[in-house]
C-alpha positions, 0 to 999 in steps of 0.5 A: 602555564597560560591563563584560561581565556575566560579569566583573561581581561577583555580590555587586554583582548580588545587591545590585542585585537586593535593591535592586530588590525592596526598592524594591517592598516585597519582602523579602530572604528572598523574593529568597533563596528564589527564587534558591535555588529555581533556583540551588541556592545557599543563602541564607546563601551568597547573602548572603555572596558573595565580592567577587571572584566573577564572575557567570560563576564563580557561574553555573558553580559553582551546582548549577542545579536542573532547574526553571530550565529552565522559566523563560520570558518576556521580559527587556530585550526578549529571550526567555529561552528563546531565549538560546543562550549558556549564561551569558546564559541563566542571567543572563536566568533570574535577571533574569526571576525577580527581575523577577517578584518585583519586580512582585508575583508570589507567591514560590510561583508563581515557584518552581512555574512549569511544575509541574502 
């Protein structure tokens, strides 16, 4: 049986995100820029996450920026904005922006979503 996402290592999830985007020709700096824009966690911290920190702990301690609320769309068949569980909402927000990055969307468009 798979581990619940909240109990997984955020360091491992970050590594999986990095693997996903680099396979598509994107750079670690782009991943860090996008994640930092929404979570408020600096790139240096993202690159050196403690092995023992869970996704739930990371999501709880991150000083999420207001821009994260503008993340919408579908991830794994579920609309991000309809997630009622706060942890799953955060996880889906991260998944969505990483998916957009992997699909080639420019970093500036990902970060500036919802701003006019």
